[in-house]
N, C-alpha and C positions, 0 to 999 in steps of 0.2 A: 573553542573549536569552530571551524567553518566547513561548510560543504562545498566542494570544489568540482565534483563530477556527478552527473546522472546518466544512468542507462535504463531504458525501458523496453520491454516486449509484451505487448498487450493485445487483447482482442481488436483495439481499435487502431493498432499501428505496430509495424514492425521495428520502431525506433522511437527515441524520445520526441522529436519534434512532430512527427505524424500523429502520435497518440495525443500530444497536447492540442494540436489544431483540431483533432476530432472532438476532444473533450470541450474545448471553448465553442465549437460549433453546435454543441448539444446532440451530437450523434449517439446512436445506440448500437451496440454490437450483438445484441441478443437475436438469435434465429433459431429455426427448427434444427435439431440434430438429424443429420441424414446419413451418417457414415454406416458401415455394415455392422458394427457393434450394437446399433440401436434398432436393427431389423426386428420386427415382430413385437416391439415394445410399444406401449402407449405413447402418442406424441409428446416428446419433451423438448423444452427450450434450454439453451445453453449459450455461452459466449466463448466459443474456441478461439484459440490464437493460432496465428500462422506459424507453424514450427520452423526453427532454423534448419538449414540443409544438414547440419551435423547429426540430426536425428536419423537420417537415412544414410548419410555418407560415412558416418562413424559408428552407427548403431548405438548412439547415446540414449538414455531415457530422456523423454521430453523435459522432465523437471531438471535435469542436469544441463541439457542443451539450452534451455531458456536461461538458466543462471549464468552460463558462460557468455551467452550472447549479450545479456545486460551488463555483465561486469566488463566485457570487452568495451562496450560503448562509453561506459562510465569512465573507464581509465583513459580512453581517447579524449572524452570531453574535458577531463581534468588536465590534460596536456602532460600526462606523466610519461616519462622514459623509463620503461620498465627495466632497461639494462643497468640503471642508476639507482634503483630503489634500494634502500637500506633494508635487506631482508629480515634481519633481526628485529627491526622496530616497526615492520608491517604486519598488520593482522588482519584476519577474515572472520566476519560474524555473518553467518548466512544460514537462514532457516528454511525448511520446506514443510514444516508442519506434519505431514505424514509420509515423507520419503516418496519413492519412485513407484507409484501405483501402476503404471502401465507395464513396467518390468515384472512387478509382483504378480500381477493378473496373468501375464504370459507364462511365467514360470509355475505358477500354481496349475495352470492347464496343461502344461508339458513340462514337469520337472526333470526330464531326462534330456532336454535340449542341450546344444553344445554350449560348453563354457558355463553351465549353469552355476556352478560353485563361484566363479568370478562375478557373474552377473547379480547373484544374491547380494553381493556387497554394494551394489548401487540402490538397493532397496532401502537401506539405512538412512535415517533422517539427516545424517552428517555428510552423505554422499556429494551434494552440491558444493557444500563448504570445503570439502577436501579437494574437489576438482578445481575450484578456484584458486586455492592455495597452491596447488601443483602447478597451475598454469602461470602463475606470477612468482613462484619460488619463494612464497612467504615462510619465514622462520618464526615469526611471532605467533601468538595465540590463534588456533583455528577452532571456532566454536559454532555450535548449531542450535540455538534456542528453539524450543517447541512450546508454543503458547497458543494453539488453535488459531483463530482469526486475528489475534493479536501478535502473531509470530513476527511479522515484518517489522513492526514498530519496536518490538522487544529487541530485535537484533540491532536496530539502530541505536537504541537506548544502551545496550551492552558495548556497542563500539564506542559510543561517547565516554562510558566509564573507563574503558581501556586507555583512552588518550588522556581524560582527566587525571587518572591515577599514575600517568607517566609510563605505562606498559608499552605503549605504542605511540609513534608520531603520526601514522597513517593507517587507517582501517578500511577495508572494502565491506560495507555492510548492506543487507538487504535479505531478499527472500524470493522464492519461485514456487509455483504450485501448478499442477496438471491433473486435476481431480475429476475430470469429465469421464467418469467410469459408471457403469450400470449400478454397481453396488453403492458407490457413495450417493448417486442421485437417488436411488431407491430408498436409502436410508433418511435423506433429507425430506423426501416425499412422505415417508411415514411419520416423520416428525412434525409434518404440517408447517415447514418453514419455506417451502419452494413457492414461487409465483404461480398462480393459476394461469395456465395458457389462455390466450384469447386469439382471435383471428389474426391479429398483427402481434408476432412475438417480440418485435422491438419495443413494445409498450408494456411488456408484462411486469417489469420491476418498476414500482412507483413509489419511491422513498418519500415518507411524510404526507403522502396523498391520502385522502379521505377513504379511497377505495383500494389502498394497498393490500396485498396479499402475501407477500414474501419476496425472496430474492432469486435471481438467476446466477447459477454457478459459471464463473469464468475462469480463465487460466492466463497465466503470464509471470513476469518477473520484474523486479526493481532492484537496481543496485546503486548506492551512493558511495562516492569517495568522501571520507570524513578525514580532516587533518587538524592537527593543532595549528593555531594562528601563526606561531612562529615558523613552523615548518613550511606553510603555505607562502608566507611573505618571503622567506628565504630563496624560494624557487621561482618567485615571481608569478604565482598562481593567481587565477581570478576565483571568485567565490560567488555562489547564489544567496548565501545567508549565514548567519551565526547560529550555532545550536546554543540556546539559552538554557534549556532545563528539560528534564524528563522524569516521569515518575510512574510506578507500577503498584497497583493494590489488587485486592482479591474481592470478588462478591461470592460468599460461600452459600448462595441460595439453592445450588444444585447444578447438575451437568449442563442443562440448557436454559434454566430458569434465571431470571433477573429479579432482584429485590424490588418489588413494585414502588418502593419509596426512593430507590436509587441512593442509599446513604453512603456506600462505598464509592460510588462514582461522585457524589457531591464532595465527599472528602478529597478525592483525587483532584477534582477542579479547584477546590480551595487551596490545597497544598500547592499546585502549579501557580495559581494566582499570586499566593503570598511569595513564593520563590522568585518570580520574574518581576514582581512589583508594578504590573501594568495589565491592560486589557489587550486582546487581539483585535485586528481589524477584520480578520477572517477566520472562521473555525471550519476546518474540514471534519466533517462528522463521520461516525461509523455508518449510520443510516442504512440498515439492511432491508428496509420496507417491510419488516414484520411488525405485527401491531405492538408487541411488548417493547422492542428494542426502540423504536422510533419515539414511543411515549416515554419511556424511562429516561433516555438521553435527553430529550427536549425539556423534560420536567426538572432534571438534575441541573441543566445549565440555567434555567430560569430561577430556580431556588438559590443557586450560588451567586448569580450576577444580577438578579433583580431586573430594574428598568435599564441597567447598562447593557443588557443583551439586546436591546432595541437597536442599538447602533452597531451591531456586529453583523456582517455578512456571513451567512453559513451556506453549506451544501453537502449533499452526499454524491459521490460519483458512481455509485452502484447501478443507477439506471442506465448509465452509459456504458460502463466498463463490465457489468456483472459483478458478482461478488467473487474476488480472487481468493478468497479463503486465507491460506497462509501467506500469499503474496499481497493481500490487500493492504496491509500497513505500510510497506515500503513503497508500493506503486503510488499510493494516496499521498504519502509524505513528499515524494518526488514531485507530484502535481502541485502540492501546496508551495513547493520552492519555486516552481515555474509560475505560480500566481504571484509571488513577490517579484520575480524578474520582469514580468510583463504588466504588473499592476492590474490584474484582471482576475475576477472571481469567476471559476468555472460554474456552470449551472447545475441544479438538480433536474436531470432529464426525466421527463414523464410526469413531473408535478403539475397535474391540471387543476385540482381542487384540493386546496390544503386543508388538512385536518383542523378544525377550528380549535381543538384542544391543545395544540402544540405551540402555537403563538411564537414562532420565530421568523426571522427573515432567512428562508431557505433558497433565495435566488432561483425562482421556478424558471425552467425551460430556457432561458437565455442568459449568457455571460454578462458580466457588469464590469466596467472599469471603475476602479476607485483606488485611493491611496491604501496601500497595504505594506505596513512596516513590521507587523508581527502577525504570525499565524499560529493557532493551536491545532494540533491533530489529535483526534481520539481513535482508539481502536479498542473493541471489545471483543472477547472470545469465549466459546463455550468452555465450561469448566470454571468460570469466574475470572478470567484474565482480563483486566483492566489496565490500560496504558494511555499516557497522554505525553505529548511533547510540545514545546514551544521553540519556534525558530523566528529570527528577526533579521530584518535588513541591516547589514553592516556596512555603512558608508566608507568609502576609501578607494584607492587607485584599482583594487581588485574587484569592486563591486559590479556585478553582471547587470543590474537593473537598468532597464532601458530608460533614457530621459523622457520625462512627461511634463507637461503643464498641468497644473491641478486647480479646478475651480468647483466650489461647492461639494467638495468631497469626491468629485469624479476626476479620473485621470484621462488626459488625452495625450497622443504623440506629440512630441515637441518637433 
């Protein structure tokens, strides 16, 4: 299976390329929340996304509008002619983790508002997936995985399975999230997982830093076009990478807790390593900047890979993007594919003083050019959801990777 299209809508950009440029430049989207709904509350930091016009023009909930915007860009990027798609072999796997919170909040405040019965349908977690399927006339499976902050990667994994098992030739897979709501941020604040605000909100989230204190909630969407290799070649498509493998396991330690030894996570990494038969050049980590997540994730990698981990570039994107919750896995996987395309490791933003206990190469503050043929992506979610995927460069006439000359492990433009 190959990935032929990417669509992004994030706090760092209104499309794929603007998001990627900002990530590579080490920018942060975190800022003080100042809209009317935050009036009277203690100062809070978030990473809001510029919403598509359809939010106001068509009255769509943000989580659905973001999903449609990302899928539209992905379809265009893949060069798909929607009118010629084989509807019965086209699937949609798109998660939202929590559904349409903005609509739910509004209807709870005014349950007698006009068309309330119809609007309640958009609150369901499958609403974005259904909207995408309707937009493209898909007659294949329409699924909406819910796996907390691993939702996005879980959706892509399920899309891979549909193609592998011969159920679909093409799948639109990804996730969206728009959770900047007082109730959500208040809950996370009580859990103690939000970053402590500082004078500069852009530096609040500091993955793997010695002084990290938690994450900043962001919003956005990512969509990938997944295709069987035969289908992509037959239509002359170009691809970002080949999907090698993906796995999911559970950590039964609790709703928000991680097993301090990370045994399930270690097994997940061992299974992935065994299945692909090789090491990654880059690992895109979950990296929430909470004390336990960063410690357990780093220790599990070291326990499984040993000294081989020293040659792997790693990073977390949450210091720049914020934590996109249900959308995190798909957006970060998309960025991993762009890393392969440009042979560039995006940095861990705000990593000033590395925690000496973690002992990995986290690519602090500045992006780095290097040979990237294989990437592993990790996503972890509350409730014990663990997921991992491996994608690799597939050389051939459809390879999008930009030509580079390589010396001493570093890649430069040819």
